[in-house]
C-alpha positions as CSV (number, residue, x, y, z in Angstrom):
1,X,41.5,-10.8,17.0
2,X,41.0,-14.6,16.6
3,X,39.8,-14.7,20.0
4,X,36.9,-12.7,19.3
5,X,35.5,-16.9,19.0
6,X,35.9,-17.8,22.3
7,X,33.8,-14.8,23.4
8,X,30.4,-15.4,23.2
9,X,27.9,-12.5,24.5
10,X,23.8,-13.5,25.4
11,X,23.1,-10.8,22.2
12,X,24.9,-9.7,19.4
13,X,23.1,-7.0,17.9
14,X,24.7,-6.0,14.5
15,X,24.2,-2.3,13.9
16,X,24.6,0.2,16.9
17,X,22.1,2.6,14.8
18,X,18.4,4.3,15.5
19,X,17.1,1.2,16.6
20,X,20.2,-1.0,17.3
21,X,21.3,1.2,19.7
22,X,17.5,1.2,21.7
23,X,17.8,-2.8,21.9
24,X,21.2,-3.0,23.2
25,X,20.8,-0.3,25.9
26,X,17.5,-1.5,27.2
27,X,18.8,-5.2,26.9
28,X,21.8,-4.5,28.8
29,X,20.0,-2.3,31.6
30,X,19.4,-6.2,33.6
31,X,23.2,-6.7,34.5
32,X,22.9,-10.3,33.8
33,X,22.6,-9.9,30.3
34,X,25.2,-9.5,28.7
35,X,25.9,-7.7,25.2
36,X,27.4,-7.1,21.7
37,X,27.1,-4.3,19.8
38,X,29.1,-4.5,16.3
39,X,29.1,-0.6,14.5
40,X,31.0,-0.6,11.5
41,X,31.6,3.0,12.1
42,X,33.3,5.4,14.1
43,X,32.2,7.0,17.7
44,X,29.8,10.0,17.8
45,X,31.5,10.1,21.9
46,X,33.0,14.1,21.4
47,X,32.3,14.8,18.2
48,X,31.0,18.0,17.5
49,X,31.2,16.9,13.7
50,X,28.0,14.5,14.2
51,X,26.6,16.0,17.1
52,X,26.2,19.3,16.4
53,X,22.5,18.9,14.8
54,X,22.7,21.8,12.1
55,X,25.5,19.8,10.9
56,X,24.1,17.5,9.1
57,X,24.3,17.9,5.6
58,X,28.0,18.2,5.6
59,X,28.1,14.4,6.9
60,X,26.4,13.3,3.1
61,X,29.0,12.3,1.0
62,X,31.7,12.6,4.1
63,X,33.9,9.5,6.2
64,X,30.5,8.7,7.9
65,X,28.2,7.9,4.8
66,X,28.5,4.5,3.4
67,X,26.7,6.4,0.4
68,X,25.2,3.9,-1.8
69,X,24.2,5.3,-5.6
70,X,21.3,4.0,-7.5
71,X,20.6,2.2,-10.4
72,X,19.3,3.9,-13.9
73,X,15.7,5.4,-13.0
74,X,14.0,5.6,-16.1
75,X,11.2,7.5,-14.8
76,X,13.1,9.1,-11.6
77,X,16.6,10.8,-11.2
78,X,19.3,8.1,-11.5
79,X,21.9,10.3,-10.3
80,X,20.6,10.0,-6.5
81,X,23.5,9.5,-4.1
82,X,21.2,7.5,-0.7
83,X,23.3,8.2,2.2
84,X,23.7,6.2,5.1
85,X,25.2,6.5,7.9
86,X,28.5,4.8,9.2
87,X,28.4,6.1,12.9
88,X,27.4,5.1,15.6
89,X,23.6,6.2,16.6
90,X,23.5,5.1,12.1
91,X,21.2,7.5,10.9
92,X,19.8,9.1,13.9
93,X,23.7,10.9,14.2
94,X,23.0,11.8,10.5
95,X,19.9,13.1,9.5
96,X,18.0,16.5,10.6
97,X,16.1,14.5,13.4
98,X,12.4,15.5,12.5
99,X,11.0,13.5,14.6
100,X,6.9,12.8,13.6
101,X,5.0,10.0,15.7
102,X,3.2,8.1,12.8
103,X,-0.8,8.7,12.4
104,X,-3.2,6.1,13.8
105,X,-3.7,4.7,9.6
106,X,-0.1,4.0,9.4
107,X,0.1,1.4,11.9
108,X,-3.2,0.2,11.2
109,X,-1.9,-0.8,7.3
110,X,1.1,-2.9,9.0
111,X,-1.5,-4.5,10.8
112,X,-3.4,-5.4,8.0
113,X,-0.2,-6.3,6.2
114,X,-0.6,-9.3,8.4
115,X,1.5,-7.1,11.4
116,X,-0.2,-8.2,14.4
117,X,0.5,-6.5,17.7
118,X,1.4,-3.3,16.1
119,X,-1.7,-1.3,16.2
120,X,-1.7,2.5,16.9
121,X,-2.8,1.6,20.6
122,X,-0.3,-1.1,21.2
123,X,2.5,0.8,20.3
124,X,2.0,4.1,22.2
125,X,3.4,3.2,25.5
126,X,6.7,2.8,23.3
127,X,6.0,6.2,22.1
128,X,5.8,7.6,25.7
129,X,9.0,5.8,26.7
130,X,11.1,7.2,24.1
131,X,14.8,8.2,25.7
132,X,15.1,10.9,22.7
133,X,14.0,14.7,23.8
134,X,11.5,15.8,21.2
135,X,11.1,19.0,21.0
136,X,8.9,22.1,18.7
137,X,12.0,23.6,17.0
138,X,12.8,27.1,19.1
139,X,14.6,28.7,16.3
140,X,11.5,30.2,15.1
141,X,13.5,32.8,11.9
142,X,11.3,35.2,10.2
143,X,10.9,33.1,7.0
144,X,9.9,30.1,8.3
145,X,7.4,32.3,10.6
146,X,6.0,33.5,7.3
147,X,6.4,30.6,5.3
148,X,4.1,29.1,8.6
149,X,1.2,32.4,8.3
150,X,1.2,32.2,4.6
151,X,0.5,28.1,4.2
152,X,-2.5,28.8,6.9
153,X,-3.7,31.3,4.8
154,X,-3.5,30.3,1.3
155,X,-4.5,26.9,2.2
156,X,-6.8,27.3,4.8
157,X,-4.9,25.0,7.1
158,X,-4.7,24.9,10.8
159,X,-1.3,26.5,12.2
160,X,0.2,23.4,15.0
161,X,1.8,24.1,17.7
162,X,3.4,20.5,18.6
163,X,2.4,18.5,15.2
164,X,2.8,15.3,17.9
165,X,-0.2,16.9,20.2
166,X,-2.6,14.8,18.3
167,X,-2.8,12.6,15.1
168,X,-4.0,15.8,12.3
169,X,-5.1,15.6,8.5
170,X,-3.4,18.5,7.3
171,X,-1.6,21.7,8.8
172,X,1.3,23.7,8.8
173,X,4.1,24.6,11.9
174,X,7.5,23.6,13.0
175,X,8.7,20.5,12.9
176,X,9.3,18.5,16.4
177,X,12.8,17.5,16.7
178,X,14.8,14.9,18.5
179,X,17.8,18.1,20.3
180,X,18.8,19.7,22.9
181,X,18.0,23.4,22.3
182,X,20.1,25.1,24.7
183,X,23.0,23.8,22.6
184,X,22.1,22.2,19.5
185,X,23.1,18.7,20.4
186,X,20.8,16.4,18.8
187,X,19.4,14.0,20.3
188,X,20.2,10.6,18.1
189,X,19.3,7.4,19.5
190,X,23.6,7.3,20.7
191,X,23.0,10.1,22.8
192,X,19.7,9.1,24.3
193,X,20.3,5.5,25.1
194,X,24.7,4.5,24.9
195,X,26.0,7.9,26.0
196,X,25.2,6.8,29.5
197,X,25.4,3.8,29.6
198,X,29.0,3.2,28.8
199,X,30.1,2.4,31.6
200,X,28.4,-0.7,31.5
201,X,30.4,-3.9,32.1
202,X,28.4,-6.2,30.2
203,X,27.8,-3.8,27.4
204,X,30.1,-4.4,24.6
205,X,30.7,-2.0,21.6
206,X,33.1,-2.4,19.0
207,X,33.0,0.4,16.6
208,X,35.0,0.3,13.3
209,X,33.8,-3.3,13.1
210,X,32.6,-4.3,9.6
211,X,30.0,-7.5,9.7
212,X,30.7,-9.1,6.6
213,X,28.8,-12.6,6.5
214,X,26.5,-14.3,9.4
215,X,27.3,-18.0,9.9
216,X,24.9,-20.1,10.3
217,X,23.5,-24.3,11.3
218,X,20.5,-25.3,10.3
219,X,17.9,-23.1,11.5
220,X,20.6,-21.4,14.0
221,X,22.7,-18.2,13.6
222,X,26.2,-19.4,15.1
223,X,28.9,-16.6,15.0
224,X,29.3,-13.4,13.0
225,X,31.7,-12.7,11.0
226,X,33.8,-9.3,10.4
227,X,37.2,-7.7,10.0
228,X,38.0,-8.1,14.3
229,X,37.3,-12.1,13.6
230,X,34.0,-14.5,14.3
231,X,31.2,-12.8,17.3
232,X,29.4,-15.3,18.6
233,X,25.9,-14.9,21.2
234,X,22.8,-16.9,21.7
235,X,20.6,-14.5,20.4
236,X,21.3,-11.6,17.6
237,X,19.6,-8.7,16.5
238,X,20.0,-7.2,13.1
239,X,19.7,-3.8,12.8
240,X,22.0,-2.5,10.6
241,X,19.5,-0.7,8.1
242,X,17.5,-1.3,5.4
243,X,20.3,-1.4,3.0
244,X,22.8,-3.4,5.0
245,X,20.8,-5.9,7.3
246,X,19.3,-7.5,3.6
247,X,22.5,-6.7,2.3
248,X,24.2,-9.1,4.9
249,X,21.3,-11.5,4.8
250,X,22.0,-12.6,0.6
251,X,25.5,-12.4,1.5
252,X,25.2,-15.2,4.0
253,X,23.1,-17.2,1.8
254,X,20.1,-16.2,2.8
255,X,17.8,-14.9,0.2
256,X,15.9,-15.7,-3.2
257,X,17.4,-18.7,-3.8
258,X,17.7,-17.6,-7.9
259,X,18.8,-14.8,-7.6
260,X,21.9,-15.8,-4.7
261,X,23.5,-18.4,-7.1
262,X,23.4,-15.9,-9.5
263,X,26.4,-14.1,-8.5
264,X,28.0,-16.9,-7.1
265,X,26.4,-17.9,-3.0
266,X,25.8,-20.3,-1.9
267,X,22.0,-20.9,-0.3
268,X,21.5,-21.3,2.9
269,X,17.8,-20.3,3.1
270,X,15.9,-19.2,0.2
271,X,13.9,-16.2,1.6
272,X,12.4,-14.6,-1.3
273,X,11.8,-11.9,0.3
274,X,14.8,-10.7,1.5
275,X,15.9,-7.1,-0.3
276,X,12.2,-6.9,-1.9
277,X,9.8,-4.2,-1.7
278,X,12.3,-1.5,-1.3
279,X,10.5,1.6,-0.7
280,X,11.2,5.7,-0.1
281,X,10.2,8.7,0.1
282,X,10.9,11.2,-3.1
283,X,10.7,14.6,-3.3
284,X,11.0,17.3,-5.9
285,X,12.0,21.1,-5.5
286,X,11.0,24.6,-5.8
287,X,12.9,27.0,-5.8
288,X,13.5,30.5,-5.2
289,X,15.8,34.0,-5.3
290,X,15.4,35.5,-2.3
291,X,15.3,39.6,-2.7
292,X,17.0,39.6,1.0
293,X,19.9,37.8,3.2
294,X,17.8,34.7,4.4
295,X,17.8,34.4,8.2
296,X,20.8,32.7,9.9
297,X,19.2,31.3,13.2
298,X,17.9,28.2,12.5
299,X,18.1,24.1,14.0
300,X,18.9,22.5,11.3
301,X,17.8,24.7,8.0
302,X,14.7,22.7,7.7
303,X,12.8,23.9,10.3
304,X,9.0,24.3,9.4
305,X,6.6,22.3,7.5
306,X,3.5,21.7,5.8
307,X,1.1,18.8,5.8
308,X,-1.6,18.4,3.1
309,X,-4.9,16.4,2.7
310,X,-6.2,15.8,-0.6
311,X,-8.2,12.5,-0.6
312,X,-10.5,13.1,2.0
313,X,-11.8,9.5,2.2
314,X,-8.9,9.1,4.2
315,X,-7.6,11.2,6.8
316,X,-3.8,11.4,7.2
317,X,-1.8,14.4,5.2
318,X,-1.3,12.5,1.6
319,X,1.4,15.8,0.6
320,X,4.6,16.6,3.1
321,X,6.4,19.8,2.4
322,X,9.6,20.7,3.8
323,X,10.4,24.6,4.0
324,X,14.4,24.4,2.9
325,X,15.8,27.5,4.1
326,X,19.0,26.9,2.2
327,X,19.8,26.5,-1.7
328,X,19.1,22.4,-2.1
329,X,20.7,22.6,-5.6
330,X,22.5,19.3,-5.5
331,X,19.9,18.5,-9.1
332,X,18.4,21.5,-10.2
333,X,22.1,23.0,-10.5
334,X,23.1,20.1,-12.8
335,X,19.8,20.6,-15.3
336,X,21.4,24.0,-15.6
337,X,19.1,26.3,-13.6
338,X,21.1,29.5,-11.3
339,X,22.2,28.7,-8.1
340,X,21.1,31.7,-6.0
341,X,23.7,33.7,-3.4
342,X,20.2,33.7,-1.4
343,X,17.8,31.2,-1.9
344,X,15.5,29.0,-0.5
345,X,12.6,26.1,-1.1
346,X,9.4,24.2,-0.6
347,X,9.9,19.9,-1.1
348,X,6.8,18.8,-2.3
349,X,7.1,14.9,-0.8
350,X,5.1,11.8,-1.0
351,X,4.0,10.5,2.3
352,X,2.8,7.3,1.1
353,X,4.4,6.2,-2.6
354,X,2.7,3.8,-4.0
355,X,6.0,2.6,-6.9
356,X,8.3,-0.1,-5.1
357,X,12.0,-1.0,-5.7
358,X,15.0,-3.7,-4.7
359,X,17.8,-4.5,-3.4
360,X,19.7,-7.0,-4.7
361,X,23.6,-8.2,-5.0
362,X,26.1,-7.2,-7.8
363,X,28.2,-10.3,-6.6
364,X,29.2,-12.3,-4.2
365,X,32.0,-9.4,-2.2
366,X,31.0,-8.4,0.4
367,X,33.2,-5.3,-0.1
368,X,31.0,-4.3,-3.5
369,X,28.5,-2.2,-3.0
370,X,24.2,-3.2,-3.9
371,X,22.6,-2.2,-5.9
372,X,19.4,-0.2,-5.3
373,X,16.7,-0.2,-7.7
374,X,13.7,2.4,-6.0
375,X,11.8,2.2,-9.5
376,X,10.3,5.5,-8.7
377,X,7.4,6.6,-10.7
378,X,6.1,3.6,-11.7
379,X,3.6,2.6,-10.1
380,X,0.7,1.3,-12.4
381,X,-2.2,4.7,-11.2
382,X,0.4,7.2,-11.8
383,X,-0.5,8.5,-7.8
384,X,3.2,9.4,-7.1
385,X,3.3,11.7,-10.6
386,X,0.3,13.0,-9.8
387,X,1.2,13.8,-5.9
388,X,4.9,15.8,-7.3
389,X,2.3,17.9,-9.7
390,X,0.0,18.6,-7.3
391,X,2.5,19.2,-4.8
392,X,4.9,21.8,-7.3
393,X,1.3,23.3,-7.9
394,X,0.3,24.2,-3.6
395,X,4.0,25.1,-3.4
396,X,3.4,28.2,-6.0
397,X,-0.4,28.7,-3.7
398,X,1.6,29.2,-0.9
399,X,4.6,31.3,-2.9
400,X,2.2,33.6,-4.2
401,X,0.5,34.6,-0.6
402,X,2.1,37.2,2.1
403,X,4.0,37.4,4.2
404,X,5.6,34.5,2.3
405,X,5.6,36.0,-1.0
406,X,7.8,39.4,-0.3
407,X,10.8,37.1,0.6
408,X,10.8,36.1,-3.3
409,X,12.7,37.9,-5.8
410,X,12.2,34.8,-8.4
411,X,11.1,31.7,-9.0
412,X,14.5,29.9,-10.5
413,X,13.3,26.4,-10.7
414,X,11.1,25.1,-12.4
415,X,10.7,28.3,-13.9
416,X,7.3,30.5,-14.7
417,X,6.8,29.1,-17.7
418,X,6.9,25.3,-16.7
419,X,3.1,25.0,-16.5
420,X,1.1,22.4,-17.8
421,X,0.7,19.4,-15.6
422,X,3.3,17.0,-18.7
423,X,5.8,19.8,-18.1
424,X,5.6,20.0,-13.7
425,X,6.1,16.2,-13.8
426,X,9.2,16.0,-16.4
427,X,10.4,18.5,-13.8
428,X,9.6,17.1,-10.8
429,X,10.8,13.8,-11.7
430,X,13.9,15.0,-13.3
431,X,15.2,17.0,-9.6
432,X,13.5,14.7,-7.6
433,X,15.6,14.0,-4.8
434,X,14.9,11.4,-1.2
435,X,14.5,11.9,2.0
436,X,17.3,9.3,2.8
437,X,14.1,7.6,3.5
438,X,14.9,3.7,2.4
439,X,12.3,1.5,4.2
440,X,10.9,-2.3,3.4
441,X,13.7,-4.9,2.4
442,X,12.8,-7.1,5.1
443,X,9.4,-6.7,5.2
444,X,7.2,-8.2,8.5
445,X,4.2,-10.3,7.9
446,X,2.0,-12.7,9.1
447,X,2.7,-17.0,8.2
448,X,1.0,-17.2,5.0
449,X,2.7,-13.7,3.3
450,X,5.2,-15.4,0.9
451,X,7.1,-12.3,0.5
452,X,7.3,-11.4,4.6
453,X,10.8,-11.6,6.2
454,X,10.1,-11.4,9.8
455,X,7.5,-12.5,11.7
456,X,5.3,-10.0,13.8
457,X,7.5,-10.8,16.8
458,X,10.4,-10.0,14.5
459,X,11.7,-12.9,14.2
460,X,13.7,-13.9,10.6
461,X,11.8,-16.5,9.2
462,X,13.8,-20.5,9.1
463,X,15.6,-19.1,12.3
464,X,14.9,-19.8,15.3
465,X,17.6,-16.9,17.5
466,X,17.7,-14.1,15.2
467,X,15.7,-11.3,15.1
468,X,15.3,-7.7,12.9
469,X,14.7,-4.5,14.1
470,X,15.1,-1.5,12.0
471,X,13.6,0.2,9.3
472,X,13.6,-3.0,6.4
473,X,11.0,-4.4,8.5
474,X,7.7,-2.0,7.7
475,X,5.4,-3.2,6.0
476,X,4.2,-0.3,4.4
477,X,5.9,3.0,4.6
478,X,4.6,5.6,7.4
479,X,3.5,9.1,6.1
480,X,5.7,11.4,8.4
481,X,9.9,10.5,8.8
482,X,10.2,6.9,9.7
483,X,12.7,7.6,12.8
484,X,9.7,7.5,15.1
485,X,8.7,4.2,14.0
486,X,12.1,3.5,13.9
487,X,13.2,3.7,17.4
488,X,9.7,2.5,18.8
489,X,10.6,-0.8,16.5
490,X,13.7,-0.9,18.8
491,X,11.9,-0.4,21.6
492,X,9.4,-3.0,21.6
493,X,12.0,-5.2,20.0
494,X,13.6,-5.0,23.4
495,X,10.7,-6.2,25.3
496,X,10.4,-9.4,22.6
497,X,13.5,-10.2,23.0
498,X,13.3,-9.9,27.4
499,X,10.2,-12.1,26.7
500,X,11.9,-15.0,24.9
501,X,14.9,-14.7,26.4
């Protein structure tokens, strides 16, 4: 399809994911602007495997998953598979769609890191503009209801009817989720932003199209090399996610010069921050066997949650828990723990982890998966490790409280014999998982930040016609699931592009 090289679009969006779909939808609302979306995966239109929210767990390590591994983690779990969605809508077509507005302090952290214009008051209009249908979980099964009551009683935290109604210091309740309760269909960025506009003559969506390199000419991107030819535009938006956006930059010779030369790639632009600052939300697990069948009605098998604040100096929660209404045993089973016929668990999660890692290329072959080194639990002060230990202890407090306690037949993992901080740490780090939230690998920052990859207008440093709009630009991790933040990045990116176009 070499003829593609003769077509030039006004805006080329690389990645039709959580933010990319938003950018493409908003920009193509102007019929005078031609937009092309390059998406490596298939369309989600009419595919119930993707559209049915509760089927999210069956998408992991499927044909809809790029399935990236993790390099050995001396203080964490080296067996984690990092699912990255290979489908239109990106990870919003692949996740639980737990949709939480980040608290004001998260945006304040971004501003403090050099992201002028990204404060909570400045970002709130984008929250109100989101097209995704976000509502509290409608399915209120008895296990989740009893969990919420027990968490409230055990920890003296409020039961919050709508976790998005106002910033909160801590509390428990049913998650707000991007879905349509009447059908169980997810309200992904693809469903909300692209499906209603597929007939726009100025919007081209190229699915099953893999981008392998950006063609450059000094300070401009001149084309995107794909397996279907070169696609050219006047402006480019990279929205391939926190793994594949830096991967594409590195394959194009944009990144740390020494690293590029080390894998045999010519340096087009020395940009040291590409791939650095890799962050994630690690979560551990306490697993119980149920004394009776677990209710089957559920939106996505993790309907209720708990937020705890241990640090009185910060109004934000610093521990988060999902209640998994399924026996999520992928790592406990590997260590020899039983797999219950009826099981459920709580997952202590570190909202603002202090350990950070790096993404790098293994070689110059675009087909080779990158190396992901999250460096879990390596922060020098041991904050991440303490958070997991505290989380396992707090989960046991909730488990000992009625009416939740009456659901539990026995604790399977870590097991009642594991009690000391040292034992809980060793267990918690051995079985910890990911919530699939890699961010930060092309972080936004001020002009004097040597590791900033984009400026506060999302412009790629050293180039005049390309922006990045996805989770890779986050200067710091959000305290909550980042999908809403990424949707808001898409909305703001569309405004910035329209202002400059």
